[in-house]
C-alpha positions in Angstrom: 24.6 -73.3 83.2 24.2 -76.8 84.5 22.9 -79.8 82.5 19.7 -79.7 84.6 19.1 -76.1 83.6 19.7 -76.9 80.0 17.2 -79.8 80.1 14.6 -77.6 81.7 15.1 -74.9 78.9 14.8 -77.6 76.2 11.6 -78.9 77.8 10.1 -75.4 78.1 11.0 -74.6 74.5 9.4 -77.9 73.3 6.3 -77.2 75.3 6.0 -73.6 74.1 6.2 -74.6 70.5 3.8 -77.5 70.7 0.8 -76.8 68.4 -2.6 -76.3 70.2 -4.2 -79.0 68.0 -2.9 -82.0 66.2 -2.9 -82.3 62.4 -5.5 -85.1 62.7 -7.9 -83.3 64.8 -7.6 -80.2 62.5 -8.3 -82.2 59.4 -11.3 -83.7 61.2 -12.6 -80.3 62.1 -12.2 -78.8 58.6 -13.6 -81.9 57.0 -16.7 -82.1 59.3 -17.3 -78.3 58.9 -17.2 -78.6 55.1 -19.5 -81.6 55.2 -21.9 -79.9 57.4 -22.1 -76.9 55.1 -22.6 -79.2 52.2 -25.7 -80.8 54.0 -27.6 -77.5 53.6 -28.1 -78.5 50.0 -30.4 -81.2 51.0 -32.8 -78.5 52.1 -32.5 -76.5 48.9 -29.8 -74.1 50.1 -26.4 -74.5 48.3 -23.7 -73.0 50.5 -20.8 -74.3 48.6 -22.0 -74.1 44.9 -19.6 -71.2 44.3 -16.6 -73.5 44.4 -14.8 -73.3 41.0 -14.7 -76.4 38.8 -12.7 -77.1 35.6 -14.2 -78.6 32.4 -12.7 -79.9 29.2 -12.3 -76.8 26.9 -11.2 -75.5 23.6 -12.1 -72.0 24.4 -10.0 -70.7 27.5 -12.9 -68.6 28.6 -14.9 -71.8 29.2 -12.3 -73.6 31.3 -13.7 -72.6 34.6 -17.2 -72.2 36.1 -18.9 -72.3 39.5 -19.8 -75.8 40.5 -23.5 -74.9 40.8 -25.6 -73.0 38.2 -27.1 -71.0 41.1 -23.8 -69.1 41.2 -23.5 -68.7 37.5 -23.3 -64.9 37.9 -19.8 -65.3 39.4 -18.4 -66.6 36.2 -15.3 -68.7 36.1 -12.9 -66.0 37.1 -15.1 -64.9 40.1 -15.6 -68.6 41.2 -11.9 -69.0 41.0 -11.0 -66.0 43.1 -13.7 -66.8 45.8 -12.5 -70.4 46.0 -8.9 -69.3 46.5 -9.9 -66.6 49.2 -12.1 -69.2 51.0 -9.3 -71.9 51.1 -6.7 -69.2 51.9 -8.6 -68.2 55.0 -9.5 -71.7 56.2 -6.1 -73.1 55.7 -4.3 -70.1 57.1 -6.3 -70.5 60.2 -5.3 -74.1 60.2 -1.7 -73.1 59.8 -2.1 -70.9 63.0 -3.6 -73.7 64.8 -0.6 -75.9 63.9 1.8 -73.2 65.1 3.2 -72.5 61.6 4.2 -69.1 60.3 0.9 -67.8 58.8 2.3 -65.2 56.6 4.8 -67.6 55.1 2.1 -70.1 54.7 -0.3 -67.7 53.0 2.3 -66.6 50.4 3.5 -70.1 49.7 -0.1 -71.3 49.5 -1.0 -68.7 47.0 1.9 -69.9 44.8 0.9 -73.6 45.2 -2.8 -72.8 44.6 -2.1 -71.0 41.3 0.5 -73.6 40.0 -2.1 -76.4 40.9 -5.0 -74.8 39.1 -2.9 -73.8 36.1 -1.9 -77.5 35.8 -5.5 -78.5 36.2 -6.7 -76.0 33.5 -3.9 -77.0 31.1 -4.7 -80.7 31.7 -8.4 -80.1 30.7 -7.4 -78.8 27.3 -9.4 -80.7 24.6 -6.2 -81.8 22.9 -5.3 -83.5 26.2 -8.5 -84.4 27.7 -11.0 -85.1 24.9 -11.8 -89.0 24.6 -14.6 -89.9 22.2 -15.0 -88.9 18.5 -18.1 -87.0 19.7 -15.8 -84.9 22.0 -13.5 -84.3 19.1 -16.3 -83.0 16.9 -17.8 -81.0 19.7 -14.5 -79.1 20.3 -13.8 -78.9 16.6 -10.2 -80.7 16.9 -8.6 -83.4 15.0 -6.6 -85.2 17.6 -6.4 -85.7 21.3 -4.1 -87.6 23.8 -7.3 -88.9 25.4 -5.9 -88.4 29.0 -9.5 -87.4 30.1 -9.7 -84.5 32.6 -7.1 -86.4 34.8 -4.5 -85.2 32.5 -4.2 -82.2 35.0 -2.4 -84.6 37.4 0.2 -85.4 34.8 0.8 -81.7 34.1 1.0 -81.0 37.8 3.4 -83.9 38.2 5.6 -82.4 35.4 5.5 -79.0 37.0 6.6 -80.4 40.3 9.5 -82.2 38.8 10.6 -79.1 36.9 10.3 -76.9 40.1 12.1 -79.4 42.4 15.0 -80.0 39.9 15.6 -76.6 38.4 14.2 -74.2 41.0 15.2 -75.7 44.2 15.1 -72.4 46.2 11.5 -71.8 44.9 10.7 -75.4 46.0 12.1 -74.7 49.4 10.2 -71.5 49.7 6.8 -73.1 49.0 7.3 -76.1 51.2 5.4 -74.5 54.1 2.2 -74.8 52.0 3.0 -78.3 50.7 1.1 -80.4 53.3 -0.2 -83.4 51.4 -0.9 -85.4 54.6 -3.2 -82.6 55.9 -5.1 -82.2 52.5 -5.5 -85.9 52.1 -6.9 -86.4 55.6 -9.4 -83.6 55.0 -10.4 -85.2 51.8 -10.9 -88.6 53.5 -13.1 -87.0 56.1 -15.2 -85.3 53.4 -15.4 -88.4 51.3 -16.5 -90.6 54.3 -19.3 -88.2 55.0 -20.4 -88.2 51.3 -20.5 -92.1 51.3 -22.4 -92.0 54.6 -25.1 -89.7 53.1 -25.3 -91.8 49.9 -25.7 -95.0 51.9 -28.4 -93.4 54.2 -30.5 -92.6 51.2 -30.5 -96.3 50.3 -31.2 -98.7 53.1 -30.1 -101.8 51.1 -26.9 -100.2 50.2 -26.3 -99.1 53.7 -26.7 -102.7 55.0 -24.5 -104.1 52.4 -21.9 -101.5 53.1 -21.9 -102.2 56.8 -21.6 -106.0 56.3 -18.9 -105.6 53.7 -17.2 -103.0 55.8 -16.9 -105.2 58.8 -15.5 -108.0 56.6 -13.1 -105.7 54.9 -11.9 -104.3 58.2 -11.3 -107.8 59.6 -9.7 -108.9 56.3 -7.4 -105.8 55.9 -6.4 -105.1 59.5 -6.2 -108.6 61.0 -4.8 -110.5 58.0 -3.3 -108.5 55.0 -1.7 -105.7 57.2 -0.1 -108.2 59.6 1.2 -110.4 56.8 2.6 -107.6 54.8 4.1 -106.0 57.8 5.7 -109.3 58.9 7.0 -110.0 55.4 8.5 -106.5 55.1 10.2 -106.7 58.4 11.4 -110.4 58.6 12.1 -111.2 54.9 13.1 -107.8 53.5 14.6 -106.1 56.6 12.6 -103.0 56.3 12.5 -100.7 59.3 9.2 -100.0 61.1 9.2 -96.5 59.3 9.0 -98.2 56.0 7.1 -101.3 56.8 4.0 -99.7 58.4 3.2 -97.4 55.4 3.8 -100.2 53.1 1.4 -102.6 54.9 -1.2 -99.9 55.1 -0.9 -99.0 51.4 -1.1 -102.5 50.3 -3.8 -103.9 52.6 -6.2 -100.9 53.3 -6.5 -98.1 50.9 -3.5 -97.4 48.7 -2.2 -94.0 48.5 -4.3 -92.4 51.2 -3.7 -95.1 53.8 0.1 -94.9 53.1 0.2 -91.2 53.5 -1.9 -91.2 56.6 0.1 -93.9 58.2 3.3 -92.0 57.4 1.9 -88.9 59.1 0.7 -90.9 62.2 4.1 -92.5 62.8 6.0 -89.3 61.9 7.8 -90.9 59.1 10.2 -88.8 56.9 8.2 -87.2 54.1 10.0 -89.3 51.4 8.8 -92.6 52.9 5.0 -92.4 52.1 5.8 -90.7 48.8 8.1 -93.7 47.8 5.7 -96.2 49.2 2.7 -94.8 47.2 4.8 -94.9 44.0 5.3 -98.6 44.5 1.7 -99.2 45.4 0.5 -97.4 42.3 3.0 -99.3 40.2 1.8 -102.6 41.7 -1.9 -101.7 41.0 -1.0 -100.8 37.4 0.9 -104.1 36.9 -2.2 -106.1 38.3 -4.4 -104.2 36.0 -2.3 -105.1 33.0 
């Protein structure tokens, strides 16, 4: 086979495996669809109130509940199952659109979903999450680590460290469903829509957000981003793969910007992760 034939075969294979939609457009579509469904609540029809939510608990039976009281008949277990099935259907469709193995994704996503919610439930235990003396009295406990309900993130982090270091085969098996960039992008779209609705209800706030937004865009993109990128490249000798997520993480929006930039420039997965660790550490040191 000639080199020309080999090149043509490679080009054909590349073209045939190209996903029909990019991750950015997929996240936009899912985010906007979710936002559109949420808008029905403005007219009194709550289409998403069945989504499960976790609360600080001492009694395990009270750990989960539907987000809206209109779906109280589902109960915590029912809301959990419906939420799982809905996310599985939507994200599996997204996996098909991205050209992934949908069966492998569905099985891996099931494992990730259950691990994530188990971590979230454990993190909401009163001994971990209760903060005030009133909370301790309400739950009938004598002590708490006072992590708030964000203790679930710490539990999830520990679970991830255990899985990655002690169960590498399992970690590799669920990798298909671990798509932080896609999930963060969807969340950003939904959050942007939420802020827009909040601003629309308050004209003064909307005007202020527009003015501050224009100033922030000019400041972050034209000044901070360029300065950080220049320093990272010229003074510290970072490659473009590292400098771009670092500049976005410091100048624009921390973790979300670093992850989104890493995905946009097709950086290795480790790059935005390590950059976000440094950004979070920097923010923590400034706060102290």
